[in-house]
N, C-alpha and C positions, 0 to 999 in steps of 0.2 A: 504494500500500500504506500509506504514511504517512497519507494522507487517511482511509482506512478505519479505521486504528488510532486516529486522532484522534476519529473519529465514535464508535467503540466506547468510548473512554475517557470521552467526553462523556456518553454514555448511562449508563455505569456510575456516573459522578459524580452525575447527576440521580437515578438510582435510589436511591443511598445517601442523598442529601439528602431525597428523598421519604420514605424509610424512617425517617430520623431525625425528620422532622417528624411522621410518623404516630405514632411512639412518644411524642413530646411532647404530641400531641393527645389521647392516652388519659387519661381521668379516673379517679382512684381516689377513691371516696366513703368518707369516714371519719366514724364516729359518736363523739361524746364526750358526757359527761353535761351539762357546762355548769354544774355545781353542786358542784364539788369543789375549791375553791380551796386551794392555788395550782396544782394539777394541771391543772384546766380549770374555767373559770367564765365567766359572762356579765357582761361589763363594761358601761360606759356606752353607751347607744344600742343595746344588744342584741348587741354584738360579742363573739364567743367569744375568750377569751384564756387564757393560762396556759402551763405547761411543755409539756403535750402538744400544744397548738395550735402552738406554735413548733416542736416536734420533728416533728410531722406534716408541716408545710411543708418542713422541712429534709430529711426522708426522701423525700418526693415529688420534691424537686429532684434528689436523688441518684439516684432511680429513673427520672428523666426522664419523669415523668408530671405531669399537672395534679392538684391537690389540692382536693377539695371537702369541707369539714368541716361537719357538721350536728349539732344538739343532739338528744339522745334521752334520755328518762327512764330512770333506772337499772334499774328493775324490768322494763322491756320491751326492754332493749338486746340481749340474746342472741336472744330470739325474732324481733326485727326483722332481725337479721343473717341468721338462718336463712331468713327470708322474702325475702331478697335486696333489702331496702330500701337497703342500702349494702354496701360491700365489706369493711370492716374496723372494728374497735373500738379506740380509744385513749382509755381512760377510767379510768385508775388500776386496771385490772383485773388482779389477781394470777393468776398461772398456778397452777392447782391440778389435782389428779388428777380431782376431781369435775367441774370445768368441761371438762376434756379428754375427757370422755365424750360431750360434745355439740358442742364446737367445737375448733378447733385454735389454736395460738399460735405466734408468732414466738419467737425467742430473747428473753430479757428485756432491756429497755432501762433499767430502774431497779430498784433494790433498797434498801429503806429499813427502818428499825426501826419498832416499834409501841410504844404506851404509853397511859397513862391521863392524862386531863386532869381536874384537880380544883381546887377553891378553895383558896387558900393557908391560909385559916383552918379548913379541914376536917381532921378526924382522919386522913383519907386522904392528906394532904400528907406524912405521915411513912411512906408505904408502903415496906415492905422491898424491897430489890433495886434501888432507884433508883441509876442509874449503872452497873449491871452489864448485861452482854449475853450472851444464850444462843441458840444455834442448835439447834432441836429435831431437825434432821436429823443433826447431828454430836455434839450434847451432850444427847441426850434425857434421860438420868437427871438431869443437873444442872439442865436447864431445867425439868423437871417438879417437881423439888424446890423451885425458886424459885417456881413457880406455886402449889405447896401452901402456901408461906409467906405468900402473899397472902390466903388464905381467911379466916383469923381477922379481918383488918381489913375485909374486904369482906362479912362475914357480915351479912345483913339490909339491905345497901345496894342502891341501884338504879343499874344501869349501862346507859348508852345505847350502842347500836351501830347502824350502818346495815344495813338488811335485805339479805339475799343477798350478804354479803361474807365475807371470811376472818375478820373480827373477830366477826361473828355466829356463825360456825362454831366459832371458838375459845371464845367465851363459852358456847356450848351444850355443848361437850365438857368444859371445865374449870371453869366457874363455876355450872353448873346445880345447884340445891340449896343454893348458898351465897349468891348475890346474885340479886335480881330483875333479869332482863335485859329491857330494853325496846327494841324495834326501831323504827327510823325510816326513812321513805322517802329522806330526804337527810341529809347530815352537818350541813347548816345547821339542820335541825329539832332534832337532838339538842344542838347547841351552844346554841340558844335555850332549850331546857328546862333545860340545865345552868345557864345564866346566871340563869334564873328560879327556881332552887332546886327544880325538880320532879324532878331526878335528882341523884345524888351524884357521878357520874363518867361520863366518855365514854371508850370504848376505840376507838382508831383508829390509822391510820398517823401516825407522829410528824411526818412532813413536812407533812401536812394540819393537824395540831394546832399546829405551829409557826406556820402561817399564821393560825390562829385567835388565837393568843397575840399576834400583832402588831396586833390590833384593839384600840382603846382600851377597849372594854367588857370586855375579858378581861385587863386589867392586874393583877387580883388573883387570877389563876389560874396554875397551874404544871403542868408535865409530870412525872409520877412513874412509879415502877414499873420493873421490869427491861425491857430491850429484848429482845423475843422475836422470832426469825425462824425460817424453815425449818419442817419438819414440815407440818402442815396449812395453815400460812400461806404455803407455796409458796416457790419460788426467786426470785421477783421479779415485776415487772409487764411484760407483753408485749402485742403487737398481737393482738387476737382475730380469728380468721379462720374461714370455713366449712371444714369438713373436705373434703379433696380439692383445695384450692386450692394445689397444690404450687408452681406457678410464681410466684404472688404472694407466697407465704411465703418463697421463696428471694430474691425481690427485696427484701423487708423485711429479711431476715436479713443480706443483703449490705450494705444501706444502714446498718443498725444497727451492724454490725461496723466499717464505715468511719467512722461518727460516733464510735464508741468509740475507735478507733485514733488519730484526729486531735484528740481532746480536746473534740469538740463536745458530747457527752453531759455531760461534766464542766462545761463552760461554761454550758450551759443549766440544769443542776440547781443550780449555785451561784447563778445569776441568780434562780431562782424559789424554791429551798428554803434557800439560804444554806449548804448542805452538798453534798458530792459523793455522789450516789446511783448512780454508775456501777457496774453489776454487776462483781463481782471475778472471776467465772469465765466 
């Protein structure tokens, strides 16, 4: 009887080991833009680097799956997900109601402020509201009043935004008829036009703009304007997923929750952004 019991335990142990190995052998393919420093960018030799590359590997490790990270142009990143070219998106993509009509999201893994990048010698450097913060979800009246205060100084100016982003949506809703809004395929392109004097300001995520400010060629530029979050800007950045992928979504949510609880999100965001972008809710 003991011999039979031993055989049974051995078989059970082998089965569990095989099951664990099978889970580890599963690969989750994640797309990032590779052109949104310091969230994600292409480093020397073509290697993908940045906050989301580090975080993707960390989450996959917690999910006990292999991680394959690929670069995908921003304007095709959602259609390619829907076409099943990869399993998930981690590309600084904010969770919005509009996007949730076509894809699903994990819980947010980062939430940061937004702002304007302008030259220090520009009249816009004295933009009202600088240093103040408003959430359009909980402080709509105050936030929209702060936005109205921007319009006189932005009148007739040209503001650059990345196409198909929350910043493009924000500019379309609040700045149309006040400033000329110019859309760019990548943030690098609007940064270059700002440096060349072809536009007056860039509206983007402050964490990305802080990365731009660390470049020598932008030493004479400054981040200004009120920090606006919430509302159509969404609750933060999450993993983009195909609708109906409930098991994968739960895996990501569990991994994000664990990384938040043990301080990994804080550690990685401070490494790449120099501030803590851990979601508060």
